[in-house]
N, C-alpha and C positions, 0 to 999 in steps of 0.2 A: 432419414436418408443417411447412408453410410458415406463418410467423406474420406478420401484417400489420405493415409497417414503412415503407411508401412513402406520401408525401403525395399525396392525391388532390385535395382541395379545401382552400382557405384561406378560411374563412367570415369575412368582414369586414363591419362595419356599426355596431357599438357605438362610441359616442364616449367611450371610457374603458375601464378594466379590466373584463373579464368575470369575474364571481364564481362562476358555476355554469352547468353545462350538463346537462340531463336529457333522456333519450330517452323517447318514449312506450313503453308495454308491448310493442308489436310491433316497435319499432325502425324504423318507417317515417319518422319525423321527429323532430326534437329542438327543444328550447326553451332559449334562453340568457337569462341575466339579468345585470345589471351595475351599475356605479357611475353610469351615465347615467340611471338610474331607469326603464329600459325593459326589456321582454321581447321577444324576437324568435323567431318560428317559422321553422324552416329545413327545407328538403329536403336532407339531407346526402348523398343519393345523386346529386343533380344539381348541388349546390353553390350554391344561391341561397336568399334569404330570401323567405318567403311573406307574413308579416304582422308588424307592430310593435304592441305593446300598451303604452299609456301611461296612467298614473293614479297611480302611486306618487309621493310627494313626496320620498322619500329613496332611497338605493341599494336595489336588490333583491338579496337574498342567496340565495334558494332558490326553487325552483318544483317542483311535483308535478303529474303528469298523471293523470287518471282512467283506469280500465281501458277505458272505451268511447271514449276520446279526445275526448269532447264538452266536458269542463271541465278547468280547471287551477287550482291554488291557488298563490299567490305570497306572499312575506313579506320583510321587510327592516327598514330603519332607521326607518320610520314607525310601528312597533309594532302594525301591523294585518295581518290576513290578508285577501287579496283572492281572491275566487272568481270566475273568468272563464268566459265562454262562448267557446270556442276559435274557432268559426266567425265569430261577429259581432264579437268583440273587446270586448264589453260586460262591465262588472263586474256580476255577479249579486248578490253579497253582500259585505259587509265585516264582519269580526269583530274585536273589540277586547277587551283584557284584560291584555296583557303590559305590564309596567312599564318595559321597555327594548327595545332592538332585538331582532328575531327572527332567529335564525340558520338555522333549519331547519324544514321542513314536509313532511308526507307524508299521502297518503290512507290510510284504514283502514276496516275493516268494510264491505266492498263499496262503497266510496266514499261511504258515508253519514256518515262522520266524518272530521275533520281532526285531526292531531296536530302540535303545534309545540313548539319549544324555543328558549330565548333567553338573552340576557345577564342576565335577572333570575333566573337559576339555577332555573328550573322548567320543567316540561312541562305543557302545557295541551291539553285535548281539547275539540273543538267539534262540535256537531251541525248538519250541513248541512240537515237536514229541518226543524229548529225555526226559528222567526222571531226567536229571541233572538240578540243579537250577542255575548253573554257566554259564556265557557267553561262546559262542564258538569262538568268535573273538572280539578283542578290537583294535580300532584305536586311537592313542594318539598324533596325529600331531598338535593338537590345543594348543593355548597359553592362552585361556580364555574359559568362559562358552560356551558350545554347546547349542544353543537356539532352533534349529529346524532341524528335519531330514525328508527326503522324500525317497520313494522307486520308482525307475524308471527302470523297467526291471531288468537286472543284476547289476544295479548300485545303490549306496546310495549317496544322496546329503545331505550335512550338512552345516548349517550356524552357525557362532560363533560371540561372542562379540569381538573377535580379528579382525573382519572385513574380514575374509576369507570365501569364498564359496568353499567347497571341494567336489569333486566327486570321489567316490571309485568304481572302476570297479572290482567287486568281482570275476567275471569270468576270467579276464585277470590278476588280482593281481596288478593293477596299481592304483595310486592316482594322481588326478589333482587338482590344487588350483588356484582360481581366487581371486585376492585381490580387494575388494571394498573400502577399507580404511575407512570404517565406520562400527560401530557395527551393526550386523544383528539381528533383533528381530524375524522375521518370514519368512518362505519360502512357496510358493504356486506354483503348476504346472498348466500349461495350459491344456486344455482338451486333446489335442493331445500328451502331454508329451514331446514336443519338446523344450519348453521354460519354464524357471522358473522365478518367480517374487520374488524379495528380498525386504522386508520392512526394511529399515535402520533407525538408530536413528538420522540421520541428516534430518529427515522429508522428505525423498525421497524414492520413489519406483523405483527399477531398474529391467528391463526385460532383461534376458540373454538367449542366446542359450545354451541348456544343454550340447551338445557335444563339441562345439567350445569354449564356454565361452565368446563369443562376446557380448558386451553390445549393445542391440538393441534399447532401449529407456529408458528414465528417466521421472518420473512423479513427479512433485513438484509444490506446490502452494505457491509462494513467497519464500523469503529467510528465514523468520522466521515463522514457521508453528507449533504452539503449538497444544497439544491435545485438540481440541475444541469439540469433541463429534459428529462430522459430518461424514456422509457417502458420499464418492465422486465417481462419475462415470467418467472414462477417455476414450478418443478415443485411441485405442491400438496403431495404427501406428503413428499418428501425435502427440500423447501425450498431447492432449488438454483436459482440464476439461470441460465436457459437461453438468454435472448436479451435484448438491450436496444438501443435506438436513440435518437438525438437528435431529440426532437419539437419542442422550443422552445429558443430561445437563452436561456442562463442570464442573468438580469437582476439588477442590483444592487438589493437591497431596502432600504428605509429603515424600520427598526423603532423603535417608541417606546412608552412606557407609556401606554395609553389605558384609563381606568376600571379600572385594576388588571390589565389584560391587555396583551399585546404586539400592537400594531397595525402594519399595513404600508401605506406610502404607495402601493405599487404594486398594491394590491388590496383587502385586507380592511378596513382601518380608516384613518382619517386619523392621521398620526403627530403627535407632539408638535411644535409649532411656534409661531411668534409669532401665528398667528391663532387658536389654541386656548389661552386664557389661564387656565384654571382651574388652581390650584396643583398638584393631583395629576398633571396631565398634563405638567408642564414640568420638565426637568432642565437646569440651567445648564451652559453650555460650560465647558471647562477651559482654563487658561493654562499653557503649559509654557515652559521655558527652553531655549535652544540651537536647533539646527537641527531641521527637521522630520524628516530622516532619522534623527537620533539619537533623537528623541522616539518615532518609530515602532518603532525597535529596542527601546527601553526598555519601551514598552507591550507588545510581544509577549512579551518576557522575563517581565514581571510577570504577564501573563495565564497563561502556562504555569506559573509558580511557584504561582499560586492554583488550579491544577487545570483550566484551560480547555484546550480543543482548538482551536488556531488553524487554521481551515480555509482562509481566504483572506488573502493579504497582497500588496498591490500598490500602489505609490506612496503615496497618502495614505489608503488604505482597508485596514481590518483587520476580519475577521469571525471570531468565536470562539463556541464552544458549551461550556457546562458540562454534562457528561453524568454527573457524580458527585453524588448527592444530598447536601445539607448543606454545600456548599462556601461558605466565607466568610460563614457566618451565614444562608445562604438557607434557604427553607422546604423545600428538597429537590426542587422541581419543576425540570424542564429549562428552562434559560434560554439564549437565544442573543443575542449582543450585536454591534452593528455600530459601528465607530468611523470617522468621516470627519473628516480634518484639513482642514476647509473650513467652509462656512457652516452645515452641517446635522449636528448630533450628537445623536441621539435614542436613549437607552439606559436600561434600567431600573435601579432603585433600589439595593438593598443590595449586589449584586455590583459594580455600577459604582462605588459609593462606596469599597468595599474596594480596588479597583484604584487609584483616585485617591489615597487615603491612602498606599498603599504607594509610589507614585511620588513623593509629596511635591509634587504640582501643586496649584495654587490655583484655586478657582472664580472666574469673572468675574462681578461683580455686574451684573445687568441690570435696568433700570427697567421694571417691568411695570405695566400698567394693569389693575386687578383687576375693573373694572366692564365686563362685556361689553356693556352698553347703550351705552357710549361708542364702540364700534367701528363705524365706517362704511367702513372700509378697513384696509389693513395698517398696523400701528402704526409711527409714525415713529421710535420709540425702538430698534427692533431690525430690522436688515435681513438677518438670517440666517434659515434655515429655508426650507421649500418655499413656493412662491407659493400663496396661498389659492385654493381652487377658484373658477372663474368663476361669478358669480351668487350667491356666498355671501351670505346675508341675515343680518347681525349683529343685526338688530332683531327676528328671529323670536321669537314668543311673548312679546315685551316691549311693554308699553304705554308708548312713549317720551313721548308727550304728557302722560300722567298723571304721569310722573316728572320733568317739567319740561324735557325735551330736545326740541329742534326739529331736524328734518333740514335739510340745506343742500345746495345744488347743488355 
């Protein structure tokens, strides 16, 4: 059987990273969403965009299309669900109730209900027929971000960064949990709805029985499998890799701790930098002695001593993954770290500190301005880190005049 592997169209138009792409149920068109706060309707069979939808104030992270193709729901950083009329591009309804960004949304119950999950560690259910803008049900059993939700008949499936795959039987009022022990990034159903595929951050795909929760198969290519930009085809039963091809160029990602999770400058979240000044988001750079080449060599040796798998090393860049739970006092969750011997070094807490202490390197004190109300541009005290996004409004949600601040030209 011939498997698709040739590029037919390159759909361009978003002014920034694309965060998600969803096809309508019949596969006749697709909708993309991204960091530019827009959604785009595409004809993928002819390679052109049909319509652009604007209305979100922050990045759009997910979109779901109704079975009759007349409506779609979107969600993202502004903590609201938008229900759109596909043909006119008008917003029909807005739902609110999440306390943080929304990562995922899906239609359910014959499109009469929306289900969403977000950074506030909960799943919420919304009635599209009601005039209320508030959720009709909330499930709070999670310990970390909810990254993906699915609708399976009377049940809701939800995956989380805490490594749990939970099934909520709405009709019976019961909840079931399967622990995968690795953060879940995405869920997908088989066509018959009997199995669910969980993409985990340990570079492994896991196929589970929806009802029993039994692990049926695991799909993995090697022990260290970075994001290479390849598309892989697997034999479902034997879990053998039958074909793969290069779909995207592998890109250097900039990861940093954002609200207790790993964020990516190239797509998912803004990374730690001089324009995001809250203390939990910022890790000070390190100062090392000697040449950069020696420092890189020492860093790699130390990472491997602490149990890391160094996946990339070139010039001033090192990328490593901890795949063993409990290393260096960590909580046991998979952590990947990136080290850049340049302006931008964004890496998470405990594991990073263990590496620094073992090397004997010192932190560089950085003068930080803790009041975000004072920021009208990039801080003059630190010139490292990525450039702030264009149009970033530091005064958002702040009454500057009431606090005695005056804007200036």
